[in-house]
C-alpha positions as CSV (number, residue, x, y, z in Angstrom):
1,M,-7.0,14.6,-4.6
2,T,-10.0,14.9,-2.4
3,H,-13.5,13.7,-3.1
4,T,-16.2,16.0,-1.7
5,N,-19.7,14.8,-2.0
6,G,-21.4,17.5,0.0
7,P,-21.3,21.1,1.1
8,E,-18.4,22.9,2.7
9,P,-17.9,22.8,6.4
10,A,-20.9,24.9,7.3
11,E,-23.5,23.1,9.3
12,P,-25.9,21.4,6.9
13,R,-29.4,22.9,6.5
14,S,-32.4,20.8,7.5
15,G,-33.4,20.5,3.9
16,E,-30.2,18.7,3.1
17,D,-31.0,15.9,5.5
18,K,-34.4,15.5,3.7
19,R,-32.7,15.5,0.3
20,A,-30.1,12.9,1.5
21,A,-32.9,10.7,2.7
22,K,-34.5,10.8,-0.8
23,L,-31.3,9.6,-2.5
24,P,-31.7,6.3,-4.3
25,L,-30.4,3.2,-2.8
26,R,-26.9,2.1,-3.9
27,A,-26.7,-0.3,-6.8
28,A,-25.3,-3.7,-6.1
29,D,-21.5,-3.9,-6.0
30,R,-20.7,-4.7,-9.7
31,R,-17.2,-5.7,-8.7
32,Q,-18.7,-8.9,-7.1
33,Q,-20.7,-9.8,-10.2
34,H,-19.3,-12.3,-12.7
35,R,-15.8,-12.1,-11.2
36,W,-14.6,-14.9,-13.4
37,V,-15.0,-12.8,-16.5
38,P,-12.2,-10.2,-15.8
39,A,-10.0,-12.9,-14.3
40,V,-10.2,-15.2,-17.3
41,A,-9.8,-12.2,-19.7
42,G,-6.7,-11.0,-17.9
43,L,-5.2,-14.5,-17.9
44,L,-5.8,-15.0,-21.6
45,A,-4.4,-11.6,-22.5
46,F,-1.3,-12.4,-20.4
47,L,-0.8,-15.8,-22.1
48,L,-1.4,-14.4,-25.5
49,G,1.1,-11.5,-25.0
50,L,3.7,-14.0,-23.6
51,A,3.2,-16.3,-26.5
52,D,3.5,-13.4,-29.0
53,I,6.9,-12.5,-27.6
54,I,8.1,-16.1,-27.5
55,E,6.9,-16.7,-31.0
56,V,8.9,-13.7,-32.4
57,F,12.2,-15.4,-31.6
58,L,11.4,-19.1,-31.2
59,P,8.7,-20.0,-33.8
60,G,6.9,-23.2,-32.7
61,L,8.1,-23.1,-29.0
62,A,4.8,-21.7,-27.8
63,A,2.9,-24.6,-29.5
64,K,5.4,-27.1,-28.1
65,Y,4.7,-26.0,-24.5
66,Q,1.0,-25.4,-25.3
67,L,0.9,-21.8,-24.2
68,H,-1.5,-21.5,-27.0
69,R,-1.8,-23.0,-30.5
70,I,-0.6,-20.2,-32.6
71,A,2.6,-21.6,-34.2
72,A,3.0,-20.0,-37.5
73,T,3.9,-22.0,-40.6
74,G,6.9,-20.4,-42.2
75,T,8.9,-17.3,-41.4
76,L,7.1,-14.1,-40.5
77,S,8.1,-10.8,-42.1
78,N,10.2,-8.3,-40.1
79,L,7.1,-6.1,-39.7
80,T,5.1,-8.9,-38.3
81,R,7.8,-9.9,-35.9
82,V,8.2,-6.3,-34.6
83,S,4.4,-5.9,-34.2
84,D,4.2,-9.2,-32.3
85,A,6.9,-8.1,-29.9
86,I,5.3,-4.7,-29.3
87,I,1.7,-6.0,-29.1
88,G,2.8,-8.9,-26.8
89,L,4.6,-6.5,-24.5
90,L,1.6,-4.2,-24.3
91,L,-0.8,-7.2,-23.7
92,L,1.4,-8.2,-20.7
93,M,1.2,-4.7,-19.3
94,L,-2.6,-4.4,-19.8
95,S,-3.5,-7.8,-18.5
96,Q,-3.4,-6.7,-14.9
97,G,-5.7,-3.7,-15.7
98,L,-8.0,-6.0,-17.5
99,R,-8.3,-8.3,-14.5
100,R,-9.2,-5.2,-12.4
101,R,-12.0,-4.3,-14.8
102,K,-10.3,-1.1,-16.0
103,R,-12.2,0.3,-19.0
104,R,-9.1,1.8,-20.6
105,A,-7.3,-1.5,-20.3
106,W,-10.2,-3.1,-22.1
107,E,-10.1,-0.5,-24.8
108,G,-6.4,-0.9,-25.2
109,V,-6.5,-4.7,-25.5
110,M,-9.3,-4.4,-28.0
111,L,-7.2,-2.1,-30.2
112,L,-4.1,-4.4,-29.8
113,L,-6.1,-7.5,-30.8
114,A,-7.7,-5.8,-33.8
115,A,-4.2,-4.6,-34.9
116,S,-2.8,-8.0,-34.5
117,F,-5.6,-9.6,-36.5
118,L,-5.1,-7.1,-39.4
119,I,-1.4,-7.4,-39.5
120,H,-1.5,-11.2,-39.6
121,L,-4.3,-11.2,-42.0
122,I,-2.2,-9.1,-44.4
123,A,0.7,-11.4,-43.9
124,A,-1.5,-14.5,-44.5
125,L,-2.8,-13.0,-47.7
126,H,0.8,-12.3,-48.8
127,R,1.7,-15.9,-48.0
128,H,-1.6,-17.2,-49.5
129,S,-2.1,-19.1,-46.2
130,F,-5.1,-18.9,-43.9
131,D,-4.1,-21.1,-41.0
132,L,-6.7,-20.5,-38.2
133,H,-4.1,-21.3,-35.6
134,T,-2.0,-18.2,-36.5
135,P,-1.7,-15.4,-33.9
136,G,-4.1,-13.1,-35.8
137,F,-7.0,-15.5,-35.7
138,V,-6.4,-16.3,-32.0
139,A,-6.5,-12.6,-31.4
140,A,-9.7,-12.3,-33.3
141,G,-11.3,-15.0,-31.2
142,L,-10.3,-13.2,-27.9
143,L,-11.5,-9.9,-29.5
144,I,-15.0,-11.3,-30.0
145,V,-15.1,-12.7,-26.4
146,L,-14.1,-9.3,-25.0
147,A,-16.6,-7.5,-27.1
148,F,-19.5,-9.7,-25.7
149,G,-18.2,-9.1,-22.1
150,R,-17.6,-5.3,-22.5
151,H,-20.1,-4.4,-19.7
152,E,-17.8,-6.2,-17.2
153,F,-15.1,-3.6,-17.7
154,Y,-16.4,-0.3,-16.3
155,A,-13.8,0.9,-13.9
156,I,-12.0,4.2,-14.6
157,S,-8.2,4.5,-14.4
158,D,-6.5,5.0,-11.1
159,P,-5.2,8.5,-10.3
160,R,-1.8,8.8,-11.9
161,S,1.4,10.8,-11.4
162,R,4.6,11.5,-13.2
163,W,6.4,9.0,-11.0
164,R,4.2,6.2,-12.3
165,A,5.0,7.2,-15.9
166,L,8.8,7.2,-15.0
167,F,8.4,3.7,-13.5
168,T,6.6,2.4,-16.6
169,L,9.4,3.9,-18.8
170,C,12.1,2.1,-16.8
171,A,10.1,-1.1,-16.9
172,L,9.8,-0.9,-20.7
173,I,13.5,-0.3,-21.1
174,V,14.3,-3.3,-19.0
175,A,11.8,-5.4,-20.9
176,D,13.3,-4.3,-24.2
177,I,16.8,-5.3,-23.1
178,V,15.6,-8.6,-21.8
179,I,13.9,-9.4,-25.1
180,G,17.0,-8.5,-27.0
181,L,19.2,-10.6,-24.8
182,V,16.9,-13.6,-25.0
183,Y,17.1,-13.3,-28.8
184,L,20.9,-13.3,-28.8
185,F,21.2,-16.1,-26.3
186,V,18.9,-18.5,-28.2
187,A,19.9,-17.3,-31.7
188,R,22.2,-19.4,-33.9
189,G,24.6,-18.2,-36.5
190,L,26.6,-15.7,-34.5
191,R,30.0,-14.9,-36.0
192,T,31.9,-15.7,-32.8
193,S,31.3,-16.1,-29.1
194,Y,30.4,-12.8,-27.4
195,S,30.5,-11.8,-23.7
196,L,27.4,-10.7,-21.8
197,A,28.7,-7.1,-21.7
198,Q,29.0,-7.1,-25.5
199,M,25.5,-8.5,-25.9
200,I,24.1,-5.9,-23.6
201,H,26.0,-3.2,-25.4
202,S,24.6,-4.4,-28.8
203,V,21.0,-4.5,-27.5
204,V,21.2,-1.0,-26.0
205,V,22.7,0.6,-29.0
206,S,20.3,-1.3,-31.3
207,L,17.4,0.2,-29.4
208,A,18.8,3.6,-30.3
209,G,19.1,2.6,-33.9
210,F,22.8,1.9,-34.1
211,S,24.9,-1.2,-34.7
212,G,26.7,-3.0,-31.9
213,P,29.6,-5.4,-31.7
214,V,27.5,-8.5,-32.0
215,R,27.1,-9.7,-35.6
216,F,25.4,-12.6,-37.3
217,M,26.8,-14.7,-40.1
218,S,23.8,-13.8,-42.2
219,E,23.1,-10.1,-43.1
220,T,19.4,-11.0,-43.1
221,R,19.6,-12.0,-39.4
222,N,21.6,-8.8,-38.7
223,D,18.8,-6.7,-40.3
224,L,16.1,-8.6,-38.5
225,F,17.8,-8.1,-35.1
226,S,18.3,-4.3,-35.8
227,F,14.7,-4.0,-37.1
228,V,13.2,-5.7,-34.0
229,C,15.3,-3.8,-31.5
230,G,14.8,-0.5,-33.3
231,G,11.1,-1.0,-33.4
232,L,11.0,-1.7,-29.6
233,G,13.1,1.4,-29.1
234,I,10.8,3.6,-31.1
235,F,7.8,2.2,-29.4
236,T,9.3,2.8,-25.9
237,L,10.2,6.3,-26.8
238,A,6.7,7.1,-28.2
239,F,4.9,5.5,-25.3
240,A,7.1,7.3,-22.8
241,A,6.4,10.6,-24.5
242,Y,2.7,9.9,-24.3
243,L,2.9,9.1,-20.6
244,F,4.8,12.3,-19.7
245,L,2.8,14.6,-21.9
246,R,-0.7,13.4,-20.9
247,P,-2.6,15.4,-18.2
248,N,-1.1,14.8,-14.8
249,K,-3.2,13.8,-11.8
250,P,-1.2,14.0,-8.6
251,A,-1.5,11.3,-5.9
252,S,-4.2,11.8,-3.3
253,R,-3.4,13.8,-0.2
254,L,-5.3,15.6,2.6
255,T,-5.9,19.2,1.8
256,G,-5.9,22.0,4.3
257,S,-9.7,22.7,3.9
258,D,-10.5,19.0,4.5
259,A,-8.2,18.9,7.5
260,G,-10.1,21.9,9.0
261,R,-13.5,20.2,8.4
262,I,-12.2,17.0,10.1
263,R,-11.0,19.0,13.1
264,C,-14.5,20.4,13.4
265,L,-16.0,17.0,13.4
266,L,-13.5,15.8,16.0
267,D,-14.3,18.7,18.3
268,K,-18.0,17.5,18.3
269,H,-17.6,13.7,18.0
270,G,-13.9,12.9,18.7
271,E,-14.6,11.0,21.9
272,Q,-16.2,8.1,20.0
273,D,-13.1,6.7,18.5
274,S,-9.5,6.8,19.8
275,L,-8.2,6.5,16.2
276,G,-10.2,9.4,14.9
277,Y,-7.3,12.0,15.1
278,F,-5.2,9.7,12.9
279,A,-7.5,10.6,9.9
280,L,-5.4,13.8,9.8
281,R,-2.3,12.0,8.4
282,N,-0.9,13.9,5.5
283,D,-0.8,10.9,3.2
284,K,-4.6,10.1,3.6
285,S,-7.4,11.2,1.3
286,V,-10.9,11.8,2.6
287,I,-14.4,11.2,1.2
288,W,-17.5,12.9,2.7
289,S,-21.1,12.0,3.3
290,P,-23.7,13.9,1.2
291,T,-24.6,16.0,4.3
292,G,-21.0,16.8,5.3
293,K,-21.6,15.4,8.8
294,S,-19.3,12.4,8.4
295,C,-16.2,11.3,6.4
296,V,-13.8,8.4,5.9
297,G,-10.1,8.8,5.6
298,Y,-8.3,6.3,3.3
299,R,-5.3,5.4,1.2
300,V,-5.1,3.3,-2.0
301,L,-2.4,0.6,-2.0
302,Q,-2.2,-2.5,-4.3
303,G,-5.6,-1.7,-5.7
304,V,-7.1,-1.7,-2.1
305,M,-9.0,1.3,-0.9
306,L,-7.9,1.1,2.8
307,A,-9.6,3.0,5.6
308,S,-8.7,2.9,9.3
309,G,-10.9,3.3,12.4
310,D,-14.5,4.3,12.5
311,P,-15.9,7.0,10.2
312,I,-15.5,10.5,11.6
313,G,-18.5,12.5,12.7
314,D,-22.1,11.9,13.7
315,P,-22.9,8.1,13.8
316,E,-26.3,8.8,12.1
317,A,-24.4,10.2,9.1
318,W,-21.9,7.2,8.9
319,P,-24.0,5.4,6.3
320,G,-23.7,8.3,3.9
321,A,-19.9,8.4,4.2
322,I,-19.8,4.6,3.9
323,H,-21.9,4.6,0.8
324,A,-19.7,7.3,-0.8
325,F,-16.6,5.3,0.1
326,L,-18.0,2.1,-1.5
327,D,-19.2,3.9,-4.6
328,E,-15.7,5.4,-5.1
329,A,-14.2,1.9,-4.6
330,A,-16.6,0.5,-7.2
331,R,-15.9,3.4,-9.6
332,Y,-12.2,2.5,-9.7
333,A,-12.8,-1.3,-9.1
334,W,-10.7,-1.0,-5.9
335,V,-11.2,-3.5,-3.1
336,P,-12.8,-1.7,-0.1
337,A,-11.4,-2.6,3.3
338,V,-11.2,-1.1,6.8
339,V,-8.6,-1.9,9.5
340,G,-8.9,-1.2,13.2
341,C,-12.6,-0.1,13.3
342,G,-14.5,-0.5,16.5
343,E,-17.5,-2.8,17.2
344,L,-20.1,-0.2,16.3
345,G,-18.2,0.8,13.2
346,A,-17.8,-2.8,12.1
347,E,-21.6,-3.4,12.5
348,V,-22.4,-0.3,10.4
349,W,-19.9,-1.2,7.7
350,C,-21.2,-4.8,7.4
351,R,-24.9,-3.6,7.4
352,E,-24.5,-0.9,4.9
353,G,-21.9,-2.4,2.6
354,G,-22.6,-6.2,2.9
355,L,-19.0,-6.7,4.1
356,T,-17.4,-9.3,6.4
357,A,-15.8,-8.5,9.7
358,L,-12.9,-10.3,11.4
359,E,-11.7,-9.5,14.9
360,L,-8.1,-8.3,14.3
361,G,-7.0,-7.7,17.9
362,D,-7.5,-5.5,20.9
363,E,-6.7,-1.9,21.8
364,A,-5.4,-1.3,25.3
365,V,-7.3,1.5,27.1
366,V,-6.2,2.6,30.6
367,E,-8.8,4.5,32.7
368,V,-6.8,7.0,34.9
369,A,-9.3,6.7,37.8
370,N,-8.9,2.9,38.0
371,F,-5.1,2.8,37.6
372,T,-2.9,1.8,40.5
373,L,0.6,0.4,41.0
374,Q,-0.5,-1.5,44.1
375,G,-1.1,-5.2,44.0
376,G,0.7,-8.3,42.8
377,A,-0.4,-7.9,39.2
378,M,1.6,-4.6,39.0
379,K,4.7,-5.8,40.8
380,N,6.9,-5.9,37.7
381,V,5.8,-2.4,36.6
382,R,6.3,-1.1,40.1
383,Q,9.8,-2.5,40.4
384,M,10.8,-1.2,36.9
385,V,9.5,2.3,37.7
386,N,11.3,2.5,41.0
387,R,14.6,1.4,39.4
388,V,14.3,4.1,36.8
389,Q,13.4,6.8,39.4
390,K,16.4,5.8,41.5
391,K,18.7,6.4,38.5
392,G,17.5,10.0,38.4
393,Y,15.3,10.1,35.3
394,V,12.8,12.9,35.2
395,A,9.6,12.9,33.1
396,E,7.7,15.9,31.8
397,M,4.4,16.2,29.9
398,R,3.4,19.3,27.9
399,R,0.9,20.2,25.3
400,T,2.6,20.9,21.9
401,A,1.3,24.5,22.1
402,D,3.5,25.0,25.2
403,V,6.7,23.7,23.6
404,P,8.7,26.1,21.5
405,A,9.1,25.2,17.8
406,E,12.9,25.1,18.1
407,E,12.7,22.7,21.0
408,I,10.3,20.4,19.1
409,A,12.7,20.3,16.2
410,D,15.5,19.4,18.5
411,L,13.5,16.7,20.1
412,V,12.5,15.2,16.8
413,R,16.1,15.4,15.6
414,Q,17.4,13.5,18.6
415,A,14.6,10.9,18.5
416,D,15.4,10.2,14.9
417,T,18.9,9.1,15.8
418,W,17.4,6.2,17.8
419,R,15.6,4.8,14.8
420,G,17.0,1.7,13.1
421,S,15.4,2.4,9.7
422,P,14.5,5.6,7.8
423,T,11.0,4.2,7.1
424,E,8.3,5.8,9.2
425,R,6.0,3.0,10.3
426,G,2.3,3.3,11.1
427,F,-1.0,4.0,9.4
428,S,-4.0,3.3,11.6
429,M,-2.5,4.4,14.9
430,A,0.3,6.8,13.8
431,L,0.1,10.5,12.9
432,G,3.5,10.7,11.2
433,R,4.5,14.1,12.5
434,I,5.2,16.1,15.6
435,G,4.4,19.7,16.1
436,G,2.5,20.2,12.8
437,P,0.0,23.1,12.2
438,G,-3.2,22.4,14.1
439,D,-1.7,19.8,16.4
440,E,-1.4,22.2,19.4
441,L,-3.5,19.9,21.6
442,C,-1.2,16.9,21.1
443,V,1.0,16.0,24.1
444,I,4.8,15.5,24.2
445,A,6.2,13.5,27.1
446,T,10.0,13.4,27.6
447,A,12.4,11.6,29.9
448,K,15.7,13.1,30.7
449,L,18.8,12.2,32.8
450,D,21.0,15.1,33.8
451,G,19.3,17.2,31.2
452,K,19.9,14.8,28.3
453,L,16.9,13.4,26.4
454,H,16.6,9.6,26.6
455,A,13.0,8.9,25.6
456,L,10.1,10.6,23.8
457,L,6.4,9.8,23.8
458,H,3.8,11.6,21.6
459,F,0.1,11.5,22.2
460,V,-2.8,12.8,20.1
461,P,-6.2,14.0,21.4
462,W,-9.0,11.5,21.9
463,G,-12.0,13.8,22.4
464,E,-11.8,16.3,25.2
465,D,-10.5,14.1,28.0
466,G,-8.5,11.3,26.3
467,L,-5.1,10.7,24.7
468,S,-4.0,8.1,22.2
469,L,-0.4,7.0,22.1
470,D,1.1,7.9,18.7
471,L,4.9,7.5,19.0
472,M,7.2,5.8,21.5
473,R,11.0,6.0,21.1
474,R,13.9,5.7,23.5
475,D,17.6,5.7,23.5
476,R,18.8,2.1,23.4
477,S,21.6,2.9,25.9
478,A,18.9,4.1,28.4
479,A,17.9,2.1,31.5
480,P,15.5,-0.8,31.0
481,G,12.0,0.0,31.9
482,L,12.1,3.6,30.8
483,N,9.0,3.3,28.6
484,D,7.1,1.8,31.6
485,F,8.3,4.7,33.7
486,M,7.1,7.2,31.1
487,I,3.6,5.6,30.7
488,V,3.1,5.6,34.5
489,E,4.3,9.2,34.8
490,A,1.9,10.2,32.1
491,I,-1.0,8.6,33.9
492,K,0.0,10.1,37.2
493,N,0.1,13.6,35.6
494,A,-3.0,13.2,33.6
495,G,-5.1,15.4,35.9
496,A,-3.0,18.5,35.1
497,L,-4.0,18.1,31.4
498,N,-7.6,17.1,32.2
499,V,-7.0,13.6,30.8
500,K,-9.1,10.7,32.0
501,R,-8.2,7.8,29.7
502,F,-5.2,6.7,27.6
503,S,-5.2,4.5,24.5
504,L,-2.0,2.5,24.3
505,N,-0.6,0.2,21.6
506,F,-2.7,-2.1,19.6
507,A,-2.2,-5.8,20.3
508,V,-2.8,-7.9,17.2
509,F,-4.7,-11.2,17.8
510,R,-4.4,-10.6,21.6
511,A,-7.2,-13.1,22.4
512,A,-5.4,-15.9,20.6
513,L,-2.2,-15.3,22.4
514,E,-3.9,-15.2,25.8
515,R,-6.3,-18.1,25.4
516,G,-3.8,-20.3,23.5
517,E,-1.6,-20.6,26.6
518,R,-4.4,-21.5,29.0
519,I,-5.0,-25.0,30.2
520,G,-7.7,-26.7,28.1
521,A,-7.0,-24.7,24.9
522,G,-7.8,-26.7,21.8
523,P,-5.3,-27.9,19.2
524,V,-6.4,-25.3,16.6
525,L,-6.0,-22.4,19.1
526,R,-2.6,-23.7,20.2
527,A,-1.4,-24.1,16.7
528,W,-2.6,-20.5,15.8
529,R,-0.7,-19.2,18.9
530,R,2.5,-21.0,17.7
531,V,2.1,-19.3,14.3
532,L,1.8,-15.9,16.0
533,L,4.8,-16.6,18.2
534,F,6.8,-17.5,15.0
535,L,5.7,-14.3,13.3
536,S,6.8,-12.4,16.4
537,R,10.4,-12.9,15.4
538,W,9.8,-10.3,12.7
539,F,6.8,-8.3,13.9
540,Q,6.2,-7.1,17.4
541,I,3.1,-9.2,18.1
542,E,3.9,-10.9,21.4
543,S,6.1,-8.1,22.7
544,L,3.4,-5.4,22.2
545,Y,0.8,-7.6,23.8
546,K,2.9,-8.3,26.9
547,F,3.9,-4.6,27.1
548,N,0.3,-3.5,27.1
549,A,-0.9,-6.2,29.5
550,K,1.5,-5.0,32.2
551,F,-0.7,-2.0,32.8
552,S,-3.9,-4.0,33.3
553,P,-5.8,-2.2,30.6
554,E,-9.3,-2.6,29.4
555,W,-9.2,-4.5,26.2
556,V,-11.3,-3.0,23.4
557,P,-11.8,-5.2,20.3
558,R,-10.8,-3.9,16.9
559,F,-11.9,-5.4,13.6
560,M,-11.0,-5.7,10.0
561,V,-13.8,-5.3,7.5
562,F,-13.5,-6.6,3.9
563,P,-15.6,-8.0,1.1
564,G,-14.7,-11.7,1.5
565,P,-12.0,-14.4,1.9
566,S,-10.9,-14.2,-1.7
567,D,-9.6,-10.6,-1.1
568,A,-8.1,-11.3,2.3
569,L,-4.5,-11.9,1.1
570,R,-4.5,-8.8,-1.1
571,I,-5.9,-6.7,1.8
572,G,-3.4,-8.2,4.2
573,I,-0.5,-7.2,1.9
574,A,-1.9,-3.7,1.4
575,S,-2.3,-3.3,5.2
576,L,1.3,-4.4,5.9
577,E,2.5,-1.9,3.3
578,A,0.4,0.9,4.7
579,E,1.8,0.2,8.2
580,A,5.3,0.0,6.6
581,L,5.7,-3.5,8.0
582,L,6.2,-4.6,4.4
583,V,8.6,-2.4,2.5
584,W,9.3,-3.2,-1.1
585,P,13.1,-3.1,-2.0
586,T,14.2,0.1,-3.6
587,V,17.5,1.2,-5.2
588,E,19.1,4.3,-3.7
589,L,20.9,5.9,-6.6
590,R,23.3,7.9,-4.5
591,R,24.4,4.9,-2.5
592,L,24.7,2.8,-5.7
593,V,26.9,5.3,-7.4
594,R,29.1,5.6,-4.3
595,K,29.6,1.8,-4.1
596,V,30.1,1.3,-7.9
597,V,32.3,4.4,-8.7
598,F,34.1,5.1,-5.5
599,G,33.9,1.8,-3.7
600,L,33.0,3.6,-0.5
601,R,30.6,2.5,2.2
602,R,29.1,4.9,4.8
603,P,29.7,3.5,8.3
604,V,26.4,3.0,10.2
605,P,26.4,4.8,13.6
606,A,26.0,2.5,16.6
607,A,22.8,4.5,17.5
608,E,21.2,3.3,14.3
609,A,21.6,-0.4,15.0
610,Q,18.7,-2.3,13.6
611,R,15.7,-2.6,15.9
612,P,12.9,-5.2,15.8
613,V,10.8,-4.7,12.7
614,G,7.2,-3.8,13.2
615,S,6.9,-0.4,14.9
616,D,8.8,2.8,15.6
617,S,7.9,2.1,19.2
618,T,10.5,0.2,21.2
619,V,9.1,-1.7,24.1
620,D,11.1,-2.8,27.1
């Protein structure tokens, strides 16, 4: 889904600039106002839902542990117990949306609280008991509080897809089974001792409305268990049907028309940022300034609207794109953040959005005219390059347009065999493809020995006379120093491609690593350096810094821009997930079936041995 706040790629008319200048100033970020209201509301909804579920099967336990004082006096009816289980489950699900100021979550919680109050009121009238500590009256109290704070819940729902509906369905089924198992484990009066498999069997078939092998001594308890599980099953089925039948909104992706508009801006202003071309990643969305002269590419992860690099286009139009970006984040109550922007970009983001900037690291930039292998500082690189040359390796650099499509496919296929993980890493400095439509100006560098491919580098354009390193892979059986050799050969042959500068890898917290090892470094800086060295066991922090430093580059600072310290952890997790440095565990159905049913295990080829986590690039 693409957000377009301006005209199509045609050059804006002069009148559009005047109209854009007359646009009203942005309202204050409502997400930063009264932040405690959605946080407290979400927590109360979560606790109330948890206590409702506990109270269904263990009356009085919630009061004992003071989750809330809603212990009911007497035995609730079957209908009340089922409604408590369903309402509690939904409150648990909606509490996160309530904390994120989602309007539909607020509406859903209000309906659930009202239903809970009415059901318990009817039950209280039937029992002739009006205890104010019953769940219904607690729900009524929270209902009143949320009604007074209704203006704090304004965000619209996130774009959704069928996959999210399927995930929710699976989560509900698992929750139903867990609730049923908990009931059987803590219940008394079973006819005999049952195995876990028999209990799971009974819960599953009871969700479908049938009777399982587990039986109680009392028929009343049997009916209650069947009624509760059957109610949960009907609720899950109805809710799943609603999720699958509601209008579908696919996940955001870059469209062909937006990609064409971005390329037009890069042709005019691409030299300003070496990360500009990476806005053309297929998994990014784009939002435009009112004049169409600037845009920002982004992804949404963990409720964070994450952009990378500087805005694309005319710097004078950057504020318009930044305002559109922040307005979109406020509309959905996403946390706005930018990773890897330059110094000018960070200044504009902070000025226009009232955000905070943190120096994230440095980008290594090599000027071709100033590069030389002479001197003591380049001794290590010079020796490695000479060794590789003596072994007979030959490097070649070509524009993608000059490489046949069949050869590109073969190169990619061979390079994929060197990867230790199927996960494609990268976000801010990775394109995620080779030889795609429109990428004819990209550069492919190869290193071969006796005609066999051993290493592959891929560069993307940086303006008219620059290249940014996108991908770096090599055969692990190749000679050490092969990547050094390819970088040097690329710089030596830059003139043939009219290239004057190269952007290499990004070194995270490079200044801390460099200054922390100097004499006179303070205890805080030394401690921070030790932390970075510890993290380097899993992420290529120190190794990338040392690899870049070998080429004596110019270090260009890069920044992270975010609202404030309270959002730092969430943004950090989203950034790691975007770069695929943090990959949540998933279950591969095919492999699971193979192991369970056949007991087979696919042997892992030696070429796919696990490499260091953190990048598709393998540094020497």
